[in-house]
C-alpha positions in Angstrom: 8.6 22.4 7.8 9.9 22.0 11.6 6.7 22.8 13.1 4.8 19.9 11.5 7.5 18.0 14.2 7.6 20.1 17.0 3.8 21.0 17.3 2.1 18.5 19.7 -0.6 16.0 17.8 -3.0 16.8 20.5 -2.9 20.2 19.9 -3.0 19.7 16.1 -6.4 17.6 16.6 -8.2 20.3 18.9 -7.3 23.0 16.2 -7.7 20.4 13.0 -11.7 20.5 14.8 -12.5 24.3 15.4 -11.5 24.8 11.3 -7.8 25.9 11.4 -6.7 24.9 7.7 -2.6 25.7 9.2 -3.3 22.5 11.8 -4.5 20.8 8.5 -1.5 21.7 6.5 1.2 20.8 9.7 -1.1 17.3 9.5 -0.3 17.0 5.9 3.5 17.6 6.1 3.9 15.5 9.3 2.1 12.0 8.0 1.7 12.5 3.8 5.6 10.9 3.3 4.9 7.8 5.7 1.4 7.3 5.0 2.5 7.1 1.3 4.9 4.6 1.5 2.5 2.3 4.2 -0.4 2.6 1.3 2.4 1.7 -1.6 3.0 -1.3 0.1 -0.2 -2.5 -0.2 -1.6 -1.2 -3.6 2.5 -1.1 -5.2 1.1 1.8 -7.7 2.6 5.3 -6.7 -0.5 7.0 -7.6 -3.4 5.0 -6.8 -1.1 5.2 -3.4 -1.3 9.0 -3.5 -4.8 8.8 -4.4 -5.5 6.6 -1.6 -3.7 9.5 1.1 -5.7 12.1 -0.3 -9.2 10.6 0.0 -8.4 9.9 4.0 -6.8 13.2 4.2 -10.1 14.7 2.5 -12.1 12.6 5.2 -10.3 13.9 7.9 -10.5 17.5 6.9 -14.5 17.3 5.9 -15.4 15.2 9.1 -13.2 17.0 11.4 -15.7 18.4 13.4 -17.6 15.1 14.4 -14.5 12.9 14.6 -14.1 10.9 17.9 -9.8 9.5 17.7 -9.3 7.5 20.9 -6.1 6.6 20.0 -3.6 8.8 18.4 -4.0 11.0 15.2 -1.3 8.8 13.7 -2.7 5.6 14.3 -5.9 7.0 13.6 -4.4 7.9 9.9 -2.4 4.8 9.5 -6.3 2.2 10.1 -7.5 4.5 7.7 -5.3 4.0 4.8 -4.9 0.6 5.7 -8.3 -0.3 5.4 -8.9 2.1 2.2 -6.0 0.0 0.7 -7.5 -3.1 1.7 -10.8 -2.1 0.4 -9.4 -1.3 -3.3 -7.8 -4.8 -3.3 -10.9 -6.6 -2.2 -12.5 -4.6 -5.6 -10.2 -5.1 -7.7 -9.7 -8.7 -6.6 -13.7 -9.0 -7.2 -13.5 -7.3 -10.9 -11.0 -10.0 -11.9 -13.0 -12.9 -10.8 -16.8 -12.7 -10.9 -18.2 -14.3 -7.6 -20.0 -16.7 -9.9 -16.8 -17.7 -11.0 -15.4 -19.0 -7.6 -16.5 -22.6 -6.5 -19.3 -22.5 -3.4 -16.6 -24.2 -1.1 -13.1 -23.3 -1.7 -10.8 -25.9 -0.7 -8.8 -26.1 2.3 -5.8 -25.9 0.9 -6.4 -22.1 -0.6 -5.5 -21.2 3.5 -1.9 -20.0 3.0 -0.9 -22.3 6.5 1.0 -25.3 5.1 4.8 -25.3 4.5 4.4 -26.6 1.1 2.0 -23.7 -0.3 4.1 -21.1 1.1 7.2 -22.9 -0.6 5.4 -23.3 -4.1 4.7 -19.6 -3.2 7.9 -18.5 -2.8 9.4 -20.7 -5.6 6.8 -19.0 -8.0 7.6 -15.4 -6.8 10.9 -15.5 -6.8 11.0 -17.5 -10.6 8.8 -14.9 -11.5 11.1 -12.0 -10.3 13.9 -14.1 -11.8 12.3 -13.9 -15.2 11.9 -10.3 -15.3 14.1 -7.8 -17.4 17.6 -7.0 -16.3 16.2 -3.0 -15.2 13.0 -4.3 -14.3 14.7 -6.6 -11.8 17.1 -4.5 -10.6 14.3 -1.6 -9.7 11.9 -4.3 -8.7 14.5 -5.3 -5.8 15.9 -2.0 -4.5 11.9 -0.6 -4.0 10.6 -4.4 -2.6 14.0 -5.9 -0.6 16.0 -2.9 -0.1 12.8 -1.0 0.7 14.2 2.2 -1.3 11.7 5.0 -2.2 11.2 5.7 -6.1 13.2 9.1 -5.6 16.0 6.7 -3.8 16.3 4.1 -6.7 16.5 7.0 -9.6 19.3 9.2 -7.6 21.0 5.4 -7.3 20.8 4.4 -10.7 21.3 7.8 -12.4 17.5 7.1 -13.9 14.3 9.6 -14.0 11.7 9.4 -11.6 9.6 8.6 -14.2 11.8 5.9 -15.7 11.8 4.0 -12.0 7.8 4.3 -12.5 7.5 3.0 -15.6 10.2 0.1 -15.1 8.0 -0.8 -11.6 4.8 -0.7 -13.7 6.4 -3.2 -16.1 7.6 -5.3 -13.3 4.5 -5.5 -11.7 2.5 -6.6 -14.1 4.6 -9.0 -15.4 4.8 -10.4 -11.9 0.8 -10.2 -12.2 1.4 -12.5 -15.2 3.8 -14.6 -14.3 1.7 -15.6 -10.7 -1.5 -16.5 -12.2 -3.2 -19.5 -10.2 -1.8 -17.9 -7.2 -4.5 -15.0 -7.0 -6.5 -16.4 -3.8 -3.5 -17.5 -1.8 -2.0 -13.9 -2.0 -4.7 -12.3 -1.2 -5.2 -14.4 1.6 -2.0 -14.0 2.6 -2.3 -10.3 2.7 -5.7 -9.9 4.3 -4.3 -13.1 6.9 -2.4 -10.5 9.3 -5.4 -8.0 9.9 -7.8 -10.9 10.1 -5.9 -12.7 12.9 
């Protein structure tokens, strides 16, 4: 929809705050795909990324009259998606490692700031990816390294999108299993850029 691109963001925001469903639809059309890709980089599951986007956009609609957006709408949406994604990751990690199982004082080596730890983690990731079945490995590399969408991968490999999604699910499960013991280091690495 070309309207979504041509309409000024400030005007869309004013109309949204006045309850315009058309303005909301234009915002959805303008930002949905890029927000989905952004969320997917965090949560790595398409259905979950879609849920996060829907939650953020629903919140935007429900709170439209009381919203105070100091920067741009785009910045606001990206920040909201980032926070929802990180909240999800933290909650998932908390479910995997109950608080009682964590030592009271985490050792300093859990901080991913030493070259040796970074190298060990990189080697573990490389090994885990290398051990994936060939089809999973190819699809994983196209998604994560070439940054192709599932639709682009499906077209390039002449597969259905569902097959690509299923293979990515297998790849991610195998990678999680292959990277056991590195969870805290991976989580620290994910959150460090946002806390620095």
